[in-house]
Every structure is written in C-alpha cells, then in structure tokens.
C-alpha positions in Angstrom: -31.2 15.4 -29.8 -34.2 14.4 -29.8 -38.0 14.3 -28.5 -38.4 11.0 -27.3 -38.1 9.1 -24.0 -37.2 5.3 -23.5 -39.7 2.7 -22.2 -39.6 2.5 -18.5 -38.8 6.4 -17.9 -42.1 6.7 -15.6 -40.4 4.5 -12.8 -40.9 5.8 -9.4 -44.3 7.6 -10.5 -47.6 8.0 -8.3 -49.6 7.2 -11.5 -52.7 8.1 -9.9 -55.0 10.8 -11.1 -52.7 14.3 -12.2 -49.2 14.1 -12.1 -47.6 15.7 -8.8 -44.7 17.7 -9.5 -42.8 19.7 -6.6 -40.1 22.4 -7.6 -37.3 22.5 -4.8 -35.6 25.8 -4.4 -33.2 26.8 -1.7 -31.7 30.1 -2.8 -32.7 33.8 -4.1 -31.4 33.1 -7.4 -33.0 29.6 -7.7 -36.0 31.5 -6.4 -36.1 33.8 -9.5 -35.2 31.6 -12.2 -37.8 29.3 -10.9 -40.4 31.4 -10.6 -41.5 31.6 -14.1 -41.5 28.3 -14.5 -43.5 27.6 -11.5 -46.1 30.5 -12.8 -46.1 28.4 -16.1 -46.6 24.8 -14.7 -49.6 26.5 -12.2 -51.3 27.9 -15.6 -51.5 24.0 -16.8 -54.7 21.9 -14.9 -52.4 18.6 -16.1 -50.0 19.3 -13.2 -50.6 19.4 -9.5 -47.5 21.9 -8.7 -46.2 22.5 -5.1 -43.0 24.3 -4.1 -40.7 23.3 -1.6 -38.4 25.7 -0.1 -35.1 24.2 2.0 -34.1 27.6 3.4 -30.8 27.8 2.3 -31.1 30.9 2.1 -34.3 32.3 4.7 -35.6 35.9 3.9 -33.9 36.6 0.3 -35.4 32.9 -1.1 -39.4 33.8 0.1 -38.6 37.4 -1.0 -37.9 36.9 -4.2 -40.7 34.3 -4.7 -43.0 36.8 -3.4 -41.8 39.2 -5.9 -43.7 37.1 -8.2 -46.7 36.2 -6.4 -45.5 32.9 -5.4 -45.5 31.1 -1.5 -43.6 27.9 -0.9 -46.2 25.5 0.5 -43.5 23.9 2.6 -40.1 25.0 4.1 -37.2 23.2 6.1 -35.6 26.0 7.4 -32.3 24.9 7.3 -30.6 28.2 7.4 -28.2 28.7 10.2 -25.7 31.1 11.3 -22.3 30.5 9.8 -23.7 27.3 7.9 -21.0 24.6 6.5 -21.9 23.1 3.4 -22.3 19.8 5.4 -24.6 21.4 7.5 -27.2 22.1 4.2 -26.3 19.0 2.3 -27.3 17.1 5.7 -29.8 19.0 6.0 -31.6 19.5 3.0 -30.9 15.6 1.6 -33.0 14.8 4.9 -35.8 17.2 4.5 -36.3 16.8 1.2 -36.7 13.5 1.6 -39.2 13.3 4.7 -41.1 15.6 2.2 -41.1 13.1 -0.5 -42.0 10.0 2.0 -45.0 12.5 3.1 -46.1 13.4 0.0 -45.2 11.2 -2.9 -44.5 13.1 -5.8 -44.4 11.6 -10.0 -41.7 14.6 -10.7 -38.8 16.7 -9.0 -37.4 19.9 -10.6 -34.0 21.3 -9.5 -32.3 24.5 -11.0 -28.6 25.4 -11.6 -26.2 24.5 -9.2 -26.7 24.9 -5.6 -26.3 22.4 -2.5 -30.1 22.7 -2.1 -30.2 21.5 -6.1 -27.8 18.5 -5.7 -29.3 17.6 -2.2 -32.5 17.8 -3.3 -31.7 15.3 -6.7 -30.1 12.6 -4.4 -33.1 12.8 -2.2 -35.7 12.1 -5.3 -33.2 10.2 -6.6 -33.2 7.7 -4.1 -37.0 7.1 -4.3 -37.0 6.5 -7.9 -38.5 9.8 -8.8 -37.6 11.5 -11.8 -35.4 14.2 -11.2 -35.3 17.4 -14.1 -32.5 19.5 -14.4 -33.1 23.3 -15.3 -29.9 25.2 -16.2 -28.6 21.8 -16.9 -25.0 21.4 -18.9 -23.1 24.6 -17.9 -19.4 23.6 -17.3 -16.7 25.2 -16.6 -14.3 22.1 -16.0 -12.4 23.0 -13.2 -14.3 21.6 -10.2 -12.9 24.4 -7.9 -14.1 27.0 -9.8 -16.8 27.8 -8.9 -16.8 26.3 -5.7 -18.7 24.2 -4.5 -21.3 24.9 -7.9 -19.3 23.3 -10.5 -19.0 19.8 -8.8 -22.7 20.2 -7.6 -24.2 20.6 -11.4 -22.1 17.6 -12.5 -23.4 15.2 -9.9 -27.0 16.5 -10.3 -26.6 15.5 -14.2 -25.4 12.7 -13.5 -28.8 11.9 -11.7 -31.5 13.6 -13.8 -33.9 12.4 -16.1 -34.7 15.4 -18.1 -32.4 18.4 -18.9 -33.3 21.4 -20.1 -30.1 23.1 -21.5 -29.8 27.0 -21.6 -28.1 26.6 -25.1 -26.3 24.7 -27.6 -23.3 24.7 -26.2 -24.4 23.2 -22.3 -26.3 20.7 -24.1 -23.1 19.6 -25.7 -21.5 19.4 -22.9 -23.8 16.9 -21.8 -24.0 14.8 -24.6 -20.0 14.5 -24.7 -20.5 13.1 -21.3 -23.2 10.5 -22.4 -26.6 11.8 -21.6 -29.1 10.2 -23.3 -29.8 12.7 -26.6 -33.3 12.0 -25.9 -33.6 13.6 -22.6 -32.0 17.0 -23.7 -33.4 19.8 -24.7 -32.6 23.4 -25.6 -34.7 25.6 -24.3 -33.0 29.0 -23.4 -32.6 29.9 -19.8 -35.7 30.8 -17.4 -33.5 33.8 -16.0 -34.6 35.7 -19.4 -38.2 34.6 -18.7 -37.7 36.4 -15.4 -35.9 39.5 -16.3 -38.6 39.9 -19.3 -41.6 39.3 -16.4 -40.2 41.8 -14.0 -39.6 44.5 -16.9 -43.3 44.1 -18.0 -44.3 44.6 -14.5 -41.9 47.0 -13.4 -42.0 49.8 -10.7 -40.6 52.6 -9.5 -37.5 52.0 -7.1 -36.2 54.0 -4.3 -32.8 52.6 -4.2 -31.0 55.4 -7.0 -32.6 58.0 -4.8 -29.3 59.9 -4.0 -27.4 59.2 -7.5 -27.8 62.0 -9.9 -30.1 61.5 -12.5 -27.5 62.2 -15.2 -24.2 60.6 -13.5 -22.8 57.5 -14.9 -23.6 54.6 -13.2 -22.0 51.4 -12.2 -23.8 48.2 -10.2 -20.8 45.9 -8.4 -21.9 42.5 -7.1 -19.1 39.9 -5.5 -20.0 37.0 -3.4 -18.1 34.2 -5.1 -16.3 31.3 -2.6 -13.2 31.8 -4.7 -13.3 35.5 -4.5 -12.9 35.8 -0.5 -9.9 37.6 0.9 -7.2 39.0 -1.4 -9.5 38.7 -4.8 -12.0 40.3 -3.3 -10.0 43.2 -1.8 -8.4 43.6 -5.3 -11.6 43.9 -7.1 -12.7 46.7 -4.2 -9.4 48.5 -5.0 -9.8 48.6 -8.5 -13.6 50.2 -7.6 -11.7 53.1 -5.3 -9.1 53.5 -8.5 -12.0 53.9 -10.9 -14.0 56.4 -8.4 -10.8 58.6 -8.0 -10.0 58.8 -11.8 -13.6 59.4 -13.0 -15.2 62.3 -10.6 -18.9 62.0 -12.2 -19.0 58.2 -11.4 -21.4 56.5 -8.8 -21.1 52.6 -8.4 -24.2 50.5 -6.4 -23.0 47.9 -4.3 -25.9 45.3 -3.2 -24.2 44.0 -0.2 -24.3 39.8 0.6 -25.6 38.5 3.6 -22.4 36.6 4.3 -20.3 38.6 6.7 -17.0 37.3 4.7 -18.1 39.5 1.8 -19.7 42.1 3.4 -17.1 43.2 5.6 -14.6 42.8 3.6 -16.4 45.2 1.2 -17.2 47.4 3.5 -14.0 47.9 5.1 -12.0 48.5 1.6 -14.9 50.8 0.4 -16.0 52.4 3.5 -14.4 56.3 3.1 -15.1 56.5 -1.0 -17.4 59.2 -2.0 -20.6 58.4 -4.4 -20.9 54.4 -3.1 -24.3 53.5 -2.3 -24.2 50.3 -0.2 -27.9 48.2 -0.5 -28.9 45.3 1.4 -29.6 42.3 -1.1 -32.1 44.5 -3.3 -35.9 42.8 -4.1 -35.4 41.4 -7.5 -37.4 44.2 -9.2 -35.2 46.6 -7.7 -32.5 44.8 -8.5 -33.2 45.0 -12.5 -34.2 48.7 -12.3 -30.6 49.0 -10.8 -28.9 46.6 -13.6 -31.3 49.2 -16.2 -30.0 52.1 -15.3 -26.0 51.0 -15.0 -24.4 52.0 -17.5 -22.0 48.7 -17.4 -22.1 46.2 -14.8 -19.0 44.4 -13.0 -19.9 40.8 -11.2 -18.8 37.4 -10.3 -22.4 36.0 -10.5 -23.3 33.5 -13.3 -26.9 35.2 -13.7 -26.1 38.6 -14.1 -24.0 37.4 -17.3 -27.3 36.4 -18.8 -29.2 39.4 -17.8 -26.8 41.8 -18.8 -27.1 40.3 -22.3 -30.7 40.6 -22.5 -30.7 44.2 -21.3 -28.2 44.6 -23.8 -25.5 45.7 -20.7 -21.9 45.3 -21.0 -20.6 42.6 -17.9 -17.2 42.7 -16.6 -16.7 39.1 -15.1 -14.8 39.2 -12.0 -13.6 35.5 -12.4 -10.7 33.6 -13.9 -13.3 31.3 -16.0 -16.9 31.2 -17.0 -19.2 28.4 -17.4 -21.4 30.4 -19.7 -18.4 30.7 -22.6 -21.3 32.0 -24.9 -21.0 35.7 -23.3 -17.4 35.5 -24.1 -17.8 33.7 -27.7 -20.4 36.9 -28.6 -18.9 39.3 -26.4 -21.7 40.4 -24.5 -18.9 40.1 -21.7 -15.5 40.4 -20.6 -13.3 38.3 -18.4 -11.3 40.5 -16.3 -10.7 38.2 -13.1 -9.7 39.8 -10.0 -7.0 41.5 -11.3 -7.1 45.2 -10.4 -5.0 46.7 -13.2 -7.4 44.8 -15.6 -10.8 45.9 -14.1 -9.5 49.5 -14.0 -8.8 49.3 -17.9 -11.8 47.6 -19.1 -14.2 50.1 -16.8 -12.3 53.1 -18.1 -12.6 51.7 -22.0 -16.1 51.4 -21.3 -16.0 54.8 -19.4 -14.3 56.7 -22.5 -14.8 55.0 -25.8 -18.3 55.5 -27.0 -17.6 53.3 -30.0 -16.8 50.5 -27.7 -19.2 50.7 -25.0 -22.2 51.1 -28.0 -20.8 47.9 -29.8 -22.1 45.8 -26.7 -25.6 46.6 -28.0 -25.4 44.7 -31.3 -23.9 41.8 -29.8 -26.8 39.8 -29.6 -28.8 37.8 -26.7 -26.9 34.2 -26.0 -29.0 32.9 -23.4 -32.4 33.0 -24.6 -35.6 34.6 -25.8 -38.1 34.9 -22.8 -40.1 31.5 -24.1 -37.8 29.2 -21.6 -40.7 28.0 -19.5 -42.9 27.3 -22.2 -40.7 25.1 -23.6 -39.9 23.3 -20.4 -44.0 22.7 -19.8 -44.4 21.4 -23.1 -41.7 18.7 -22.5 -43.1 17.4 -19.1 -46.3 17.3 -20.4 -45.1 15.0 -23.3 -43.4 13.2 -20.8 -46.2 11.9 -18.8 -48.6 11.9 -22.1 -46.2 9.4 -24.0 -44.2 6.4 -22.7 -41.8 5.3 -25.0 -42.7 8.3 -27.5 -39.6 8.9 -29.8 -39.1 11.2 -32.7 -36.0 11.2 -34.0 -36.2 15.3 -35.5 -33.8 17.8 -34.3 -36.0 20.6 -36.3 -36.5 24.1 -34.6 -39.9 24.1 -32.9 -40.3 26.8 -30.6 -43.9 26.1 -30.0 -43.5 22.3 -28.7 -40.4 22.5 -26.8 -38.2 20.0 -28.8 -34.5 21.1 -29.1 -34.4 24.7 -30.5 -31.5 26.9 -31.2 -31.7 30.2 -29.2 
C-alpha cells in the first residue's frame, strides 16, 4: 500500500472551484460513523460538503446526525412500512442519481455495507463520480452472513476509487482481491472517533434510573436478519437463564424498530424481572449504557469495535465475524446463538474476576480516534495532486498514508 493516484483518476469531476463532496447516509449506524468525518471535512475550507440522507432509517437517522450537530442537506425519504430490499435498492439508486444530476459532485462518500451504501455507490459509478468507501475491506467470506451486508460491501469495493480500511487485515483483504495498492489506506475506524467525541461531550442519561447503582448490568442488542426466528429465541432464552441464575443481574435491551425483532424479544422476555426495554437509544445514551455495562451481548459489528475501545468484553451473537481482529486480540468472544454457549461465557464473566479483568489489557484493534483526520488528509491530496505517487509505506499518522493502528 502506498500513497498516490493514477493518471486519469479525476474523471467525472466538476473541476470548477472548490471540490464538491457529498456524504450519503441511510441508517443510524452509518450516520454515527460518518458524523466525525463530516465534521472534520466541514472544518476544511478546501471542500464544499453536503450530506444526503436516503431515509432508509427515518427518525433514527436524523436523531443520530443531530447528536453531532449535523443536519442533512437533503433527504430522499425512501422509508416505508415493512420495506423490502428491492424497494430500498431501487428507491435509493433513483433518488441519489436524481440528486447527483441536479447537484454535480466531484466525489461521493459512502460508509460500510448497507443497502443505501451499495445503491449510492452505484449511482455515483454510473456518473463517473469517484466513490470513496469508508470502512472498506471487511469480509466474512460468506455471502449469506451477514445478509445482505457481505454482498453489499464486496460490490461497493468493486466500484470504489479510494478505500479507507479500518485495519491492516481489511486492507489485506482488498489487496488480495486486486485493489490498487495506491488507493488503499489504513486509517482506523471512524466509529472510534465518534465514540471518543461522544465521551468528551458526555451528558447524564435517564435510561438507567431504575437500575441500582451497584447492580451488575449487561447490555444486549440483536437485529441481524440471519438471527430472526429460532436463533433469536435461543438468545432470549439464554438471557432468561442468566437472570434466573444471577439474582442481582440487570439487562438493558434497546429494541430495534423492526417488528420482527422487537416482537420476538418482548414475547420471550416479557415476564422477566430486571429487564429494561427501551426504544432505540440516541448515541450519547447508548454510549453511556455501554460504559456502565459489565459486558455486552450483541450481533452488531460496530459494537465489537466500540466495546474494545471501552475495554468492555463483548459476546458476539453470530456464527462468524468480519472483524477477526476482535477474536485475534481477544476483545470479543464468538458465541453464536447457542443457548448453552452464551450462558457459559456470560456466567464466566460474571463469576471469574480474573478472566473479566483480563479484557481490559487486550488492546484496541480498531483505531485510536484519528481516522477522520487521516481520511481528510488523503482526500485533500487526491484533489491536489493528479498522478501523485509515493511508494513509501512508512507509518505517518499526520499525513494520512497507510498506518498501523
């Protein structure tokens, strides 16, 4: 990997005045992870930055942006009840395309692996607009898990011009697939930037007002499509078993908006004492709950990253993870949806103090909070230097070239 860009890499640019950049976000996690980058880009007078919301998530998306003081410049409002992947894909593709036709851009930035990410990248690609993929290179190597996210991120990486990989492993995945090494940059993950920004601007939360101050607390989240049905029931039964065996334990469960998920969780745990159900939390409250928890049980990808930075063990409610760094460094334990396995690992964390304490010493594999700065530096050089090449692969935190995180 090296800093530098090939001749002709600015095809599709408006090339008039200050470069115009659009950041497309569709879901709450995208908004959280893109927010620190949007703030950093807007600090730079060299860019004109707009935020386009697809509305794949509606209220949750705008709430997440507002937590960082950001408002979308335009909203496609594609969300509808029980929306299908077909609907989201086609509506976002057409909507982003229309926005780009009316508002020519020099660069389009997308994040991660949502359906909005794929559709927006395709709209940019169709118009020869350079596509930047933030959080590029994650791979589970199973197109069905997570579904459809694995396919989305693989396809976006075929369309992208610049790749901002959160770790060396994700960068190596891109290089193994034939990505141009001069366009691949290891930056760390912007979610760590968002986490640290939120901790710095922390505020009191009312979510835990019913939880005794000295009670052990566990945060549980679940939403993946591959967990719907019996797998989610097994997870809930494991939680019920923990509550029965540990009389002092409390569990906080923010319920996903999808009725398939929230109805299943409520049905299985409705009669359990010491369970706090909440609506989806705003990000500051969510960070506060993570920080207060002893450990976290989740099928989320982002939480694997955030938990490592908070030095919190995370039990990963999935059969495999596209974030192997959490497993390699031991910040996460892969438990799947097996009731007995979840119960064993959770009870060990609750009863084995030495085992629990060891998680605080296992490092932060997903970044140091400076990913957005590195990304902005690279984008600046992209526009400043056609054909700029430098075969150096030295560590340079300030310049945004490939760095070990």
